[in-house]
Every structure is written in structure tokens, then in C-alpha cells.
N, C-alpha and C positions, 0 to 999 in steps of 0.2 A: 512864479514866473518860469516859463520853460526856456530851453537854450536859445531858440529862435528869438523869443522876446528879448532876452538879454543882449543878443547880438544887435538886433534892430535898435535897441535903446542907445547903443553906442554910436550909431550912424547919424550924420546930419540929415535933417528933414529933406533937403534938396536931393540927396543921394537916394533916399527912399522913394521920393516922387519920381526920379529919373528911372528907377528900377520898376516902377509901376506898383510899388508896395503900399502906397497911400492913395486911397480913392477919395477925391475931393467932392464927389457927388453928394448932394443932400437929398435924402429920400423922405418924402412926406406923403400924406394922404394914402398911406398903405392900407389896402383893402384886399379882399379875396379876388376881386376881378381885375384890379389895376394898382399901380402906384405911380407917383410923380417923382421924377428925378431932375434935379437942377444941378448944372455944372458950370462953373466959371473958372475952372483950373486953367493953367497955361497950356496944358495938353488939349483940353477941350477947345480952347480958343485957337490953338495952332491947327487942330484937326478940322474943326467946324467953322472957323473964322469969327466966332463970337461965342458969348455964353448961350446956353441952350436949356430949355425946359422940355422934358420928354414925358409923355403919357405912355406908360408901358401897359399893354393889354395882355394879361396872362393867357387868355383863351387862344389868341392867335400868335403871340410872340412878337407883336408889332410894336415899334417905337414910333409914336406920333410926335414929331419933334417941332417945336416952335423956337424961333430965334428970340433971344432975350429972356428976361426973368418973368415968368408967369405964375410963380408960386401963389401970390395973393389971389389971382384969378381962379385958380384951382382949389383954393382953401375951402374945405367943408363940402365939396361937391361929391355927389354919388357918381357911379359909373356913367349913367346916361347923361347926366349934367356935364361931366368932364368931356365926354365925346362932343356934346353940343358946344362947349366952350372952345374946344380945339377947332371945330369947323367955323365957329363965329370969328376966329382969328386966323383963318386960312391964309390971309395975306402975309402972315408971319411964319408960315410953314418953311422949314429948312429943306434944302434940296435933298438931304439924306433921309428925310421922313419917310416912313413906310405906309403912309395913308393910301388906301385904295389898292394895296398889294400885299400879298403874303408869299412866303417861301415854302415850297414843298420839296422834301428830300426824295429824289429819285434813286432808289436803292440799286436798280439795274445799272444806271449810268454813274452811280456814286457821286451825284452832284445835286446842288440846290437849284431849283427852277423858280423864277419869280412868276407869279400868276396874279391876275386881277382877283380881288376879294378882300375880305376882312373889313376893317373900318376905314 
């Protein structure tokens, strides 16, 4: 156990959560192309208004976010099936979902620009 682990072991869980040192996301269906992330932490609920399930696309860096717990629906799916599942449940898409848009870094302006594209 290193020094940081020893210090963290002495702190109450709520302090670790408040400092962002505990990530309550549950990662499943981890594959080369994507992973599924479910979060029902109080931070997720306060930031997003509900629990969320995100399909993260490695190729584009997009988070395709659905409101609610969709882990069972994504279970065992390959990448194309996961994309299809997301769009079959588009009525549950969260307003922060990146579907249909990607972010391109403009080095000259030193900023991110949102453009149409991706999944």
C-alpha cells in the first residue's frame, strides 16, 4: 500500500466522493470499439438529473447517453448492435448526448468546435 492509499483509507467515503476520488460508474461491455458506462451516483443525478447509461465510441470520442439504466439492453451486443440499440431508444436520449455531433480541436484558435458527424 502506497502513501496515497494509506491516506485515502482513513477518509470517510463521502469525503472521497466529494473530492471526486471515487468513480461510481459501472463499466461493462468493454471492447476495442466501445464501452458502456452506467452511473447512478449522486453527482451524476445532480449533473444530469437522472441516472444515465452511456455508449462511449472510442473512434470518435462520443458519449451517446440514454436516460435510465440500459445495461441489460446493451448486454452482449457488438458495436453495430449497440449503435442500433441506442437509436432504437432515441426517445430516452439525454440532452447532453453527443449523437450526431463530434468535436474537432482547432489548433489555431485553441478551441473545440462542434460539427455534425460521428454516430
